ROSE-283352 format. One record per residue (C-alpha): residue in three letters; z, x, y. Coordinates in nm, 3 decimals. Last residue first. Layout:
! residues N
MIPA    aa        c3        c1        c2
MIPA   ALA         Z         X         Y
...
END
This chain:
! residues 327
MIPA    aa        c3        c1        c2
MIPA   ARG    -3.013    -0.448     3.383
MIPA   ILE    -2.753    -0.174     3.383
MIPA   GLN    -2.500    -0.411     3.537
MIPA   GLU    -2.563    -0.670     3.265
MIPA   ALA    -2.499    -0.406     2.996
MIPA   ARG    -2.176    -0.305     3.167
MIPA   LYS    -2.061    -0.665     3.172
MIPA   LEU    -2.145    -0.702     2.802
MIPA   ILE    -1.946    -0.388     2.715
MIPA   ILE    -1.646    -0.515     2.912
MIPA   ARG    -1.666    -0.852     2.736
MIPA   GLY    -1.665    -0.682     2.395
MIPA   LYS    -1.360    -0.477     2.491
MIPA   LYS    -1.181    -0.797     2.594
MIPA   ARG    -1.262    -0.958     2.259
MIPA   ASN    -1.130    -0.651     2.073
MIPA   ALA    -0.799    -0.673     2.261
MIPA   GLN    -0.770    -1.048     2.188
MIPA   ALA    -0.836    -0.986     1.816
MIPA   ASN    -0.569    -0.715     1.808
MIPA   LEU    -0.319    -0.944     1.982
MIPA   ALA    -0.397    -1.228     1.739
MIPA   VAL    -0.358    -0.990     1.444
MIPA   ALA    -0.019    -0.879     1.579
MIPA   ILE     0.101    -1.237     1.630
MIPA   ILE    -0.010    -1.348     1.282
MIPA   ILE     0.141    -1.042     1.113
MIPA   ALA     0.469    -1.081     1.302
MIPA   GLY     0.494    -1.442     1.190
MIPA   GLY     0.454    -1.340     0.828
MIPA   SER     0.716    -1.066     0.861
MIPA   ILE     0.958    -1.303     1.038
MIPA   ALA     0.912    -1.566     0.767
MIPA   LEU     0.970    -1.303     0.498
MIPA   GLN     1.284    -1.177     0.672
MIPA   TRP     1.426    -1.528     0.717
MIPA   PHE     1.580    -1.490     0.370
MIPA   PRO     1.808    -1.230     0.528
MIPA   SER     2.009    -1.524     0.669
MIPA   ILE     2.099    -1.485     1.037
MIPA   ASP     2.455    -1.387     1.133
MIPA   VAL     2.364    -1.139     1.410
MIPA   VAL     2.478    -0.850     1.190
MIPA   PRO     2.310    -0.998     0.879
MIPA   LEU     1.975    -1.004     1.064
MIPA   ALA     2.011    -0.660     1.225
MIPA   ASN     1.920    -0.462     0.914
MIPA   LYS     1.597    -0.659     0.863
MIPA   ILE     1.511    -0.646     1.234
MIPA   ILE     1.567    -0.270     1.246
MIPA   GLY     1.353    -0.219     0.936
MIPA   LEU     1.075    -0.439     1.073
MIPA   PHE     1.049    -0.228     1.390
MIPA   LEU     1.090     0.092     1.185
MIPA   ALA     0.796    -0.008     0.964
MIPA   GLY     0.577    -0.083     1.265
MIPA   LEU     0.681     0.248     1.422
MIPA   LEU     0.583     0.443     1.110
MIPA   ALA     0.253     0.256     1.071
MIPA   GLY     0.172     0.330     1.435
MIPA   ALA     0.262     0.698     1.396
MIPA   VAL     0.035     0.719     1.090
MIPA   THR    -0.248     0.588     1.304
MIPA   GLY    -0.483     0.291     1.312
MIPA   ILE    -0.839     0.179     1.380
MIPA   GLY    -1.138     0.210     1.143
MIPA   GLY    -1.089    -0.115     0.957
MIPA   MET    -1.125    -0.486     1.039
MIPA   ILE    -0.755    -0.531     0.951
MIPA   SER    -0.685    -0.313     1.255
MIPA   VAL    -0.378    -0.090     1.227
MIPA   GLY    -0.180    -0.144     1.547
MIPA   GLY     0.171    -0.078     1.418
MIPA   ILE     0.236    -0.451     1.385
MIPA   VAL    -0.059    -0.462     1.145
MIPA   CYS     0.072    -0.172     0.937
MIPA   ALA     0.432    -0.294     0.921
MIPA   ALA     0.315    -0.645     0.836
MIPA   VAL     0.103    -0.517     0.546
MIPA   VAL     0.406    -0.337     0.403
MIPA   ASP     0.639    -0.631     0.466
MIPA   LEU     0.399    -0.861     0.279
MIPA   GLU     0.377    -0.612    -0.010
MIPA   PHE     0.754    -0.647    -0.047
MIPA   GLY     0.712    -0.994    -0.196
MIPA   GLY     0.899    -0.896    -0.512
MIPA   ALA     1.045    -0.548    -0.473
MIPA   ILE     1.194    -0.570    -0.826
MIPA   ASP     1.075    -0.879    -1.011
MIPA   VAL     1.059    -0.726    -1.360
MIPA   TYR     1.382    -0.524    -1.350
MIPA   SER     1.523    -0.183    -1.254
MIPA   VAL     1.868    -0.099    -1.122
MIPA   ALA     2.041     0.200    -0.964
MIPA   PHE     1.960     0.099    -0.605
MIPA   ARG     1.871     0.457    -0.512
MIPA   SER     1.727     0.546    -0.853
MIPA   VAL     1.518     0.229    -0.871
MIPA   TRP     1.373     0.274    -0.522
MIPA   LEU     1.314     0.652    -0.532
MIPA   TYR     1.132     0.619    -0.865
MIPA   GLY     0.905     0.341    -0.740
MIPA   THR     0.858     0.511    -0.403
MIPA   LEU     0.684     0.802    -0.578
MIPA   GLY     0.461     0.557    -0.763
MIPA   ALA     0.380     0.366    -0.444
MIPA   LEU     0.293     0.694    -0.269
MIPA   ALA     0.059     0.787    -0.554
MIPA   GLY    -0.097     0.439    -0.554
MIPA   SER    -0.168     0.447    -0.180
MIPA   ILE    -0.323     0.792    -0.218
MIPA   THR    -0.547     0.669    -0.500
MIPA   PHE    -0.638     0.352    -0.309
MIPA   ALA    -0.755     0.564    -0.014
MIPA   TRP    -0.935     0.803    -0.249
MIPA   PHE    -1.137     0.515    -0.396
MIPA   GLN    -1.211     0.373    -0.050
MIPA   SER    -1.352     0.710     0.056
MIPA   ARG    -1.562     0.718    -0.263
MIPA   GLY    -1.701     0.373    -0.186
MIPA   VAL    -1.785     0.467     0.173
MIPA   SER    -1.969     0.782     0.065
MIPA   ILE    -2.016     0.989     0.379
MIPA   GLY    -2.363     1.140     0.426
MIPA   ALA    -2.398     1.065     0.798
MIPA   TYR    -2.629     0.773     0.718
MIPA   THR    -2.354     0.629     0.498
MIPA   ALA    -2.097     0.669     0.776
MIPA   ALA    -2.331     0.495     1.022
MIPA   HIS    -2.357     0.200     0.783
MIPA   PRO    -1.981     0.191     0.716
MIPA   ASN    -1.887     0.186     1.087
MIPA   GLY    -1.514     0.201     1.161
MIPA   GLY    -1.396     0.162     0.804
MIPA   ALA    -1.588     0.443     0.638
MIPA   ALA    -1.573     0.657     0.954
MIPA   TYR    -1.194     0.637     0.980
MIPA   PHE    -1.145     0.723     0.613
MIPA   ALA    -1.406     1.003     0.635
MIPA   ARG    -1.220     1.156     0.930
MIPA   GLY    -0.907     1.179     0.716
MIPA   LEU    -1.101     1.338     0.428
MIPA   THR    -1.258     1.595     0.660
MIPA   THR    -0.913     1.708     0.769
MIPA   ARG    -0.721     1.749     1.095
MIPA   THR    -0.621     1.405     1.222
MIPA   MET    -0.566     1.197     0.909
MIPA   VAL    -0.446     1.482     0.688
MIPA   VAL    -0.218     1.626     0.960
MIPA   THR    -0.055     1.288     1.022
MIPA   PHE    -0.042     1.249     0.645
MIPA   VAL     0.169     1.560     0.600
MIPA   ILE     0.406     1.490     0.891
MIPA   VAL     0.471     1.126     0.796
MIPA   ALA     0.513     1.221     0.428
MIPA   PHE     0.770     1.490     0.519
MIPA   ILE     0.970     1.240     0.726
MIPA   ALA     0.966     0.988     0.438
MIPA   ILE     1.074     1.259     0.191
MIPA   TRP     1.350     1.365     0.431
MIPA   SER     1.484     1.009     0.445
MIPA   LEU     1.502     0.983     0.065
MIPA   VAL     1.669     1.326     0.049
MIPA   PRO     1.962     1.182     0.243
MIPA   LEU     2.024     1.311     0.599
MIPA   GLY     2.307     1.530     0.729
MIPA   LEU     2.128     1.861     0.697
MIPA   LEU     2.037     1.778     0.335
MIPA   GLU     2.222     1.497     0.159
MIPA   ALA     2.173     1.391    -0.203
MIPA   ARG     2.122     1.013    -0.220
MIPA   PRO     1.758     1.025    -0.337
MIPA   PHE     1.851     1.265    -0.623
MIPA   ALA     2.185     1.120    -0.738
MIPA   LYS     2.065     0.829    -0.952
MIPA   PHE     1.858     1.036    -1.198
MIPA   ALA     2.121     1.313    -1.192
MIPA   PRO     2.395     1.067    -1.295
MIPA   SER     2.188     0.943    -1.593
MIPA   MET     2.084     0.577    -1.598
MIPA   GLU     2.228     0.332    -1.852
MIPA   HIS     2.542     0.260    -1.645
MIPA   SER     2.324     0.167    -1.346
MIPA   ASN     2.127    -0.105    -1.522
MIPA   VAL     1.784    -0.121    -1.686
MIPA   TRP     1.707    -0.491    -1.696
MIPA   LYS     1.547    -0.684    -1.982
MIPA   GLY     1.229    -0.894    -1.966
MIPA   ASP     1.095    -0.743    -2.288
MIPA   SER     1.092    -0.412    -2.102
MIPA   ILE     0.740    -0.303    -2.200
MIPA   LEU     0.594    -0.654    -2.194
MIPA   PHE     0.773    -0.771    -1.879
MIPA   ILE     0.663    -0.464    -1.685
MIPA   VAL     0.308    -0.512    -1.817
MIPA   GLY     0.304    -0.864    -1.671
MIPA   ARG     0.407    -0.736    -1.329
MIPA   PHE     0.127    -0.479    -1.342
MIPA   ILE    -0.124    -0.745    -1.449
MIPA   THR    -0.027    -0.980    -1.166
MIPA   MET    -0.062    -0.707    -0.903
MIPA   THR    -0.381    -0.591    -1.076
MIPA   GLY    -0.540    -0.931    -1.016
MIPA   LEU    -0.427    -0.967    -0.656
MIPA   THR    -0.538    -0.607    -0.607
MIPA   VAL    -0.891    -0.669    -0.730
MIPA   VAL    -0.938    -0.997    -0.543
MIPA   ILE    -0.812    -0.854    -0.212
MIPA   SER    -1.025    -0.543    -0.267
MIPA   PRO    -1.349    -0.738    -0.291
MIPA   ILE    -1.531    -0.638    -0.615
MIPA   GLN    -1.789    -0.365    -0.563
MIPA   LEU    -1.796    -0.282    -0.937
MIPA   LYS    -1.799     0.095    -0.883
MIPA   TRP    -1.598     0.129    -0.563
MIPA   VAL    -1.358    -0.167    -0.569
MIPA   LEU    -1.292    -0.147    -0.943
MIPA   LEU    -1.266     0.233    -0.922
MIPA   GLY    -1.018     0.220    -0.636
MIPA   ASN    -0.790    -0.032    -0.805
MIPA   ILE    -0.784     0.173    -1.124
MIPA   MET    -0.728     0.486    -0.917
MIPA   GLY    -0.417     0.331    -0.765
MIPA   LEU    -0.274     0.266    -1.110
MIPA   ILE    -0.352     0.626    -1.208
MIPA   THR    -0.185     0.758    -0.893
MIPA   GLY     0.127     0.551    -0.955
MIPA   LEU     0.146     0.692    -1.308
MIPA   GLY     0.114     1.050    -1.183
MIPA   ILE     0.359     1.005    -0.894
MIPA   ALA     0.623     0.856    -1.123
MIPA   ILE     0.563     1.098    -1.410
MIPA   GLY     0.575     1.400    -1.177
MIPA   LEU     0.893     1.272    -1.013
MIPA   ILE     1.054     1.234    -1.357
MIPA   VAL     0.941     1.587    -1.445
MIPA   ALA     1.099     1.726    -1.127
MIPA   ILE     1.413     1.526    -1.206
MIPA   PRO     1.458     1.726    -1.525
MIPA   LEU     1.475     1.529    -1.854
MIPA   GLY     1.830     1.526    -1.990
MIPA   PRO     1.856     1.146    -2.005
MIPA   LEU     1.556     1.120    -2.240
MIPA   ALA     1.541     0.759    -2.370
MIPA   VAL     1.732     0.609    -2.075
MIPA   ASN     1.545     0.833    -1.831
MIPA   VAL     1.210     0.732    -1.980
MIPA   MET     1.312     0.367    -1.946
MIPA   SER     1.396     0.418    -1.580
MIPA   VAL     1.072     0.615    -1.527
MIPA   VAL     0.871     0.324    -1.671
MIPA   MET     1.062     0.054    -1.480
MIPA   GLY     1.017     0.233    -1.147
MIPA   THR     0.647     0.286    -1.212
MIPA   LEU     0.602    -0.083    -1.289
MIPA   ALA     0.803    -0.195    -0.985
MIPA   LEU     0.633     0.041    -0.740
MIPA   ASN     0.288    -0.057    -0.870
MIPA   ALA     0.392    -0.424    -0.834
MIPA   ALA     0.498    -0.353    -0.473
MIPA   VAL     0.169    -0.171    -0.401
MIPA   SER    -0.052    -0.438    -0.563
MIPA   LEU    -0.165    -0.613    -0.244
MIPA   ASP    -0.382    -0.318    -0.142
MIPA   ILE    -0.622    -0.406     0.140
MIPA   CYS    -0.973    -0.286     0.221
MIPA   ARG    -1.170    -0.217     0.539
MIPA   THR    -1.145     0.164     0.500
MIPA   LEU    -0.864     0.183     0.758
MIPA   ILE    -0.680    -0.082     0.557
MIPA   VAL    -0.648     0.161     0.264
MIPA   ILE    -0.518     0.442     0.487
MIPA   MET    -0.265     0.208     0.648
MIPA   GLN    -0.150     0.086     0.306
MIPA   GLY    -0.065     0.442     0.202
MIPA   ILE     0.134     0.504     0.521
MIPA   ALA     0.299     0.162     0.493
MIPA   LEU     0.419     0.241     0.139
MIPA   LEU     0.605     0.553     0.252
MIPA   ILE     0.747     0.384     0.563
MIPA   LEU     0.866     0.083     0.362
MIPA   PRO     1.051     0.313     0.120
MIPA   SER     1.208     0.494     0.421
MIPA   THR     1.338     0.177     0.590
MIPA   ASP     1.684     0.190     0.432
MIPA   ASN     1.705     0.561     0.524
MIPA   PHE     1.605     0.484     0.883
MIPA   VAL     1.869     0.211     0.904
MIPA   ASN     2.129     0.450     0.759
MIPA   ALA     2.040     0.712     1.022
MIPA   LEU     2.072     0.441     1.288
MIPA   ASN     2.419     0.365     1.151
MIPA   SER     2.530     0.729     1.168
MIPA   PRO     2.387     0.769     1.518
MIPA   ALA     2.579     0.462     1.646
MIPA   ILE     2.327     0.203     1.767
MIPA   PHE     2.470    -0.080     1.554
MIPA   GLY     2.827    -0.003     1.663
MIPA   PRO     2.767    -0.168     2.000
MIPA   PHE     2.735    -0.516     1.841
MIPA   ARG     2.665    -0.782     2.105
MIPA   SER     2.488    -0.573     2.368
MIPA   SER     2.392    -0.335     2.086
MIPA   ILE     2.149    -0.593     1.943
MIPA   LEU     1.969    -0.642     2.276
MIPA   ILE     1.959    -0.268     2.350
MIPA   LEU     1.822    -0.196     2.002
MIPA   LEU     1.551    -0.462     2.045
MIPA   LEU     1.461    -0.323     2.389
MIPA   LEU     1.429     0.026     2.240
MIPA   ILE     1.214    -0.104     1.954
MIPA   ALA     0.989    -0.297     2.195
MIPA   VAL     0.948     0.011     2.418
MIPA   ILE     0.856     0.225     2.117
MIPA   LEU     0.618    -0.049     2.004
MIPA   LEU     0.446    -0.062     2.342
MIPA   THR     0.402     0.315     2.336
MIPA   GLU     0.253     0.305     1.984
MIPA   ARG     0.021     0.017     2.074
MIPA   SER    -0.133     0.219     2.358
MIPA   ALA    -0.141     0.072     2.711
MIPA   ILE     0.102     0.327     2.859
MIPA   LEU    -0.090     0.614     2.698
MIPA   ARG    -0.424     0.479     2.827
MIPA   LYS    -0.285     0.456     3.180
MIPA   LEU    -0.148     0.810     3.161
MIPA   MET    -0.487     0.944     3.048
END
């Protein structure tokens, strides 16, 4: 049990994060101050939310490349709604954001499930469509801070027990989806659909329906993040969160989520997101251009996939050795 815990991806990531913090603090001690670490977590909260949804999608042997475009479209819609109806309660704004994000996720899920189009093709297409719709409804214009109502901008920044609401939403999502993935029939269906689709079908689990619900959850979280993003940064435009889908996939893969499906945890996605979040916040501190973030994310994906492939190859060799021993 102890050996398995030490060898787990989550434990290795915790060690890597601690070593990274020690390395950064050796030059800049203020980086590990509790207040700064709280800020780092808050900055990483949107990535955590999207990584949880992406993890569920990847578990079912799919991928959602439209999450950042979903975020951007939802953010633009709620920004424009706020400009038109500044007195609308935040609860209604949240409902619109989550509802629209869910619908966009359902579109992806239905195309994958009913038409059996590869998810990478579907989400590349919808990613482009969503970005195009943003341009059409906004006419390419920005929604700036002075156009947004104070309540619209204040919600994610409001503090509760020393942490912003944005951070608490990420913490709540981690807890809820940990329970969903480990204690519910739906969570077990996600693992079964990706781990062994044929066995899942024989067991009465609809792989296509599981993939549909995975995309729906991913879309809902992207919609929620869309409002939180534009309200926190107080700006909305066509290219908002451009390229962010790469960070989301990187967080999942670094966290031990297998791109072959069936393997991954919410804790792993959380740690992968925190690892990238610390690197992103540390880059300006160590005088490295933030534009290296995309290169680092891409490199991290390649390294993590290579490690996963190596681990699977070793497992295969162990099985073969056991088979030879039985003979």
